[in-house]
C-alpha positions in Angstrom: -11.6 11.2 1.3 -9.5 13.8 -0.4 -6.2 15.5 0.7 -7.0 19.2 1.3 -3.8 20.5 2.7 -0.2 19.4 3.4 1.9 21.4 5.9 5.6 20.9 6.8 6.3 21.8 10.5 10.0 22.2 11.4 11.1 21.7 15.0 14.5 22.0 16.8 14.6 20.2 20.1 17.8 20.3 22.1 19.2 17.1 23.7 21.9 15.9 26.0 23.7 12.7 25.1 25.9 12.4 28.2 29.3 13.0 26.7 31.5 15.6 25.0 30.3 17.7 22.1 29.7 15.8 18.8 29.3 16.5 15.1 27.2 15.2 12.3 28.0 16.0 8.7 30.7 18.4 9.8 28.3 20.4 12.0 27.8 20.5 15.7 25.0 18.2 16.8 23.1 19.0 19.9 19.6 19.7 18.5 17.2 17.3 16.9 15.8 18.7 13.7 12.4 17.1 13.2 10.2 17.7 10.2 6.6 16.8 10.7 4.3 16.4 7.7 0.7 17.3 8.6 -1.9 16.1 6.1 -5.6 17.3 6.3 -8.6 15.8 4.6 -12.1 16.8 3.6 -13.5 14.5 6.2 -11.8 16.3 9.0 -9.2 13.5 9.7 -5.6 14.8 10.1 -2.5 12.6 10.0 1.1 13.2 11.0 4.2 11.9 9.3 8.0 12.3 9.9 10.5 13.1 7.2 14.2 12.5 8.0 15.7 15.9 8.6 19.0 15.8 10.5 21.1 18.6 9.1 19.1 18.5 5.9 15.8 20.0 7.1 15.7 23.0 4.8 16.2 20.9 1.7 13.6 18.2 2.7 11.1 20.9 3.7 11.5 22.5 0.2 10.7 19.2 -1.5 7.6 18.8 0.6 6.3 22.3 0.1 7.3 22.9 -3.5 7.2 19.5 -5.1 5.1 17.0 -3.2 2.3 19.1 -1.8 1.2 20.5 -5.2 1.0 17.0 -6.7 -0.7 15.4 -3.7 -3.3 17.9 -2.7 -6.6 16.8 -4.2 -5.6 13.1 -4.4 -7.4 10.3 -2.6 -5.9 10.0 0.9 -6.8 6.3 0.9 -4.9 5.4 -2.2 -1.6 5.3 -0.4 0.1 2.8 -2.7 -1.0 4.6 -5.8 0.1 8.0 -4.6 3.4 6.8 -3.4 4.1 5.1 -6.7 3.0 8.2 -8.7 5.2 10.5 -6.7 8.2 8.3 -7.0 7.7 8.2 -10.7 7.1 11.9 -11.1 10.2 12.8 -9.1 12.6 10.1 -10.4 14.5 12.7 -12.6 15.6 14.4 -9.4 17.0 11.3 -7.8 15.7 8.2 -5.9 17.9 8.7 -2.9 18.1 11.4 -0.2 15.9 14.3 0.4 13.3 13.4 -2.2 12.6 10.0 -0.7 12.9 11.5 2.9 10.1 13.9 2.0 7.9 11.2 0.4 8.4 9.1 3.6 6.9 11.8 5.7 3.8 12.0 3.5 3.4 8.2 3.4 3.5 7.9 7.2 0.9 10.6 7.6 -1.5 8.9 5.1 -1.2 5.6 7.1 -2.0 7.6 10.3 -5.1 8.8 8.5 -6.0 5.4 7.3 -5.9 4.0 10.9 -7.9 6.8 12.3 -10.5 6.4 9.5 -10.8 2.7 10.4 -10.7 3.2 14.1 -7.8 0.8 14.3 -4.1 1.1 15.4 -1.7 1.0 12.4 -0.3 -2.4 13.3 -3.7 -4.0 12.9 -4.1 -2.5 9.4 -0.7 -4.1 8.6 -1.9 -7.5 9.8 -0.3 -7.7 13.2 -2.0 -7.8 16.6 -0.2 -10.5 18.6 2.7 -8.5 20.0 2.2 -5.6 22.3 5.8 -5.1 23.4 8.9 -4.6 21.3 12.4 -5.1 22.7 14.7 -2.2 22.3 18.4 -1.6 22.2 20.3 1.4 23.5 22.0 3.2 20.6 24.9 5.2 22.1 26.4 8.4 20.7 30.0 8.4 19.5 32.3 9.5 22.4 35.9 8.6 21.3 36.5 8.0 25.1 36.6 4.6 26.7 35.7 6.0 30.1 32.5 7.7 28.8 31.6 4.5 26.9 31.9 2.5 30.1 29.7 4.9 32.0 27.0 5.1 29.3 26.9 1.3 28.8 26.5 0.7 32.5 23.8 3.3 32.7 21.8 1.8 29.8 22.1 -1.7 31.3 20.9 -0.3 34.7 17.8 1.1 32.9 16.9 -2.4 31.6 18.4 -2.4 28.1 19.7 -5.9 27.2 21.3 -4.9 23.9 23.8 -2.1 23.4 25.0 -0.4 20.2 28.1 1.7 19.9 29.0 4.3 17.3 32.7 3.9 17.7 35.5 3.0 15.3 38.4 2.3 17.6 39.2 -0.9 19.5 39.7 0.7 23.0 36.1 1.9 23.1 34.8 -1.5 21.9 36.9 -3.3 24.5 35.6 -0.9 27.2 32.0 -1.6 26.3 32.4 -5.3 26.4 34.2 -5.1 29.8 31.4 -2.8 31.1 28.5 -5.0 30.1 30.0 -8.4 30.5 29.9 -11.4 28.1 26.2 -12.1 28.0 24.7 -8.8 26.7 24.8 -8.5 22.9 27.1 -5.6 21.6 26.7 -4.0 18.2 29.1 -1.6 16.6 27.9 1.0 14.1 30.8 2.7 12.3 28.9 4.9 9.8 30.7 4.0 6.6 34.3 5.1 7.4 36.6 2.5 5.7 37.8 1.0 2.5 37.2 -2.7 2.2 40.7 -3.5 3.3 40.4 -1.2 6.3 37.1 -2.8 7.2 38.6 -6.3 7.1 41.3 -5.1 9.5 38.7 -3.5 11.8 36.5 -6.6 11.8 39.5 -8.7 12.9 40.2 -6.2 15.8 36.6 -6.3 17.0 36.0 -10.0 16.6 37.5 -11.0 20.0 34.7 -8.9 21.7 32.0 -11.1 20.2 30.1 -8.3 18.5 26.5 -9.1 17.5 26.9 -7.2 14.3 29.2 -4.7 12.5 27.2 -2.0 10.9 28.0 -0.1 7.7 31.8 -0.6 7.8 32.5 0.3 4.2 32.2 3.5 2.1 30.3 3.8 -0.1 27.5 2.1 1.7 26.0 0.7 -1.5 29.1 -1.3 -2.3 27.2 -4.5 -1.6 29.7 -6.9 -3.3 32.4 -5.8 -0.8 30.0 -6.0 2.1 29.2 -9.5 1.1 32.9 -10.4 0.8 33.6 -8.9 4.3 30.6 -10.9 5.7 31.9 -14.1 4.2 35.6 -13.7 5.0 35.5 -12.2 8.4 32.8 -14.4 10.0 31.4 -11.2 11.6 27.6 -10.6 11.1 27.0 -7.5 9.0 24.1 -4.9 9.3 23.3 -2.2 6.8 20.4 -0.3 5.3 19.8 3.1 6.9 21.3 4.7 3.8 19.3 2.6 1.4 16.2 4.0 -0.3 13.3 2.0 -1.8 12.9 -1.7 -1.9 14.9 -1.9 -5.1 18.1 -0.9 -3.3 17.4 -3.5 -0.6 16.8 -6.1 -3.3 20.3 -5.5 -4.7 21.7 -5.8 -1.1 20.0 -9.1 -0.5 20.8 -10.6 -3.9 24.5 -9.8 -3.2 24.3 -11.6 0.2 25.6 -8.5 1.9 23.9 -8.5 5.2 22.6 -10.6 8.1 20.5 -7.7 9.4 18.6 -5.2 7.3 18.0 -1.7 8.7 15.3 0.1 6.7 14.5 3.5 8.2 10.8 4.4 7.8 11.6 8.1 7.5 14.2 7.6 4.8 13.3 4.4 2.8 10.0 5.7 1.3 7.7 5.4 4.2 5.6 2.5 5.6 4.8 1.3 2.1 8.4 0.8 1.1 9.3 -0.5 4.6 6.8 -3.3 4.2 8.2 -4.2 0.8 11.7 -4.4 2.3 10.5 -6.6 5.1 8.9 -9.0 2.6 12.1 -9.2 0.6 14.1 -9.7 3.8 12.0 -12.6 4.9 12.4 -14.3 1.5 16.2 -14.0 1.7 16.5 -15.1 5.3 17.5 -11.7 6.5 16.4 -10.3 9.9 14.9 -6.8 10.0 16.4 -4.5 12.6 15.1 -1.0 11.8 17.0 2.2 11.9 15.0 4.5 14.2 17.1 7.1 16.1 14.3 9.6 16.3 11.5 10.7 18.6 8.6 11.7 16.3 6.0 9.9 14.3 8.7 7.8 12.6 9.6 6.1 15.9 5.9 5.4 16.6 5.4 4.0 13.1 8.5 1.8 13.6 6.8 0.3 16.7 3.7 -0.6 14.7 5.8 -2.0 11.9 7.7 -4.3 14.2 4.5 -5.4 15.9 3.2 -6.5 12.5 6.3 -8.5 11.7 6.0 -12.3 11.8 9.6 -12.5 13.0 10.6 -10.6 16.1 13.3 -7.9 15.9 14.8 -5.1 18.0 13.9 -1.4 17.7 16.7 1.2 18.0 16.5 3.8 20.7 18.9 6.7 20.7 20.3 6.7 24.2 20.1 10.3 25.1 17.7 12.8 26.8 15.8 15.3 24.6 14.5 18.4 26.2 11.0 17.4 25.2 9.3 14.7 23.2 6.3 14.9 20.9 4.7 11.7 22.4 5.7 11.7 26.1 5.3 8.4 27.8 4.0 6.7 24.7 7.5 6.3 23.4 9.4 5.8 26.7 11.1 2.5 27.4 10.0 0.2 30.2 12.8 -2.1 31.2 14.4 -1.7 27.8 11.3 -2.4 25.8 8.5 -0.3 24.3 4.7 -0.7 24.4 3.0 -0.8 21.1 0.5 2.0 20.8 -3.1 0.9 20.8 -5.0 4.0 19.7 -6.3 4.6 16.2 -3.6 5.3 13.5 -0.2 5.9 15.1 -1.9 5.9 18.5 -1.7 9.6 19.3 -1.0 13.0 17.8 2.1 15.0 18.5 1.9 17.2 21.5 0.7 20.7 20.3 2.5 22.4 23.2 5.8 20.9 22.2 5.2 21.9 18.6 4.4 25.5 19.6 7.5 25.8 21.8 10.1 24.3 19.5 8.7 25.3 16.0 11.3 27.1 13.8 11.4 28.6 10.4 
């Protein structure tokens, strides 16, 4: 089965996160930029992938259209490992982080979707998992810089059935407000998005420790400073999570060898796709690290994450951005039920993206 066409499809879907305006990368953030990767084959089977594209869509789309598609069209759609390796090798001169790997991730997910459809099996069965049909989620809140809004959003998430809450805050008043809102029994995570020097991170960990945080996520810049993450983990006694900014299994190998994390957070749309995610999961198991994937998206990447977690021997949580998009590509298939998600059972990813949503929100 040969790849006959690769198309990148850009979508902008507005969302409401329940708080004041926010920014990402210095830009206002109230629209999800989603970049679908549509792969067609000579046997009539079409697959869909998802390349990370928040505020970098144009660059990722150029990599898909101008670099990846010319090399991948004509190749065997079933040789996913070989094609992934060949593309990584061919593009290594341009960097093994960022937009190149994001684009490759989208292609890899689409090829696994095709493989499942060809076999008539859901993706998690191809990956060796079938015993888990429900994945516990956690509500991943926006950054609000406002204890009152944090209180309201935490209480709303708990009322909807979520039993784990994650903040994106950096100040003690917001963390305190969350703990008071949800009580002592619900795990509370804090994702800070790499703001501090190692010394500042140690001070912040000490401030947050009285609130019994489940993990402190990416407290140090740069995120790949694994020796300092390991030192913070050892000295503070606070569990550390990281990995959304790591690309390929080699980066995670360095992270694990340094003893930097308790929880690894590969993102299937950023790490190199399903192929690389599985390598990371194997390394994590060998190092006694729990996989808690980064998955704040609503396209094929989120669906693929559900399959990946269903195929894990060890249970983990899946991240759900706690907000309301104007539309979703998969409707009820990816909606939580009492804070958990049903694993799709259809062939491949389980369903194709809604063509009406694609038509309405397509851009570029």
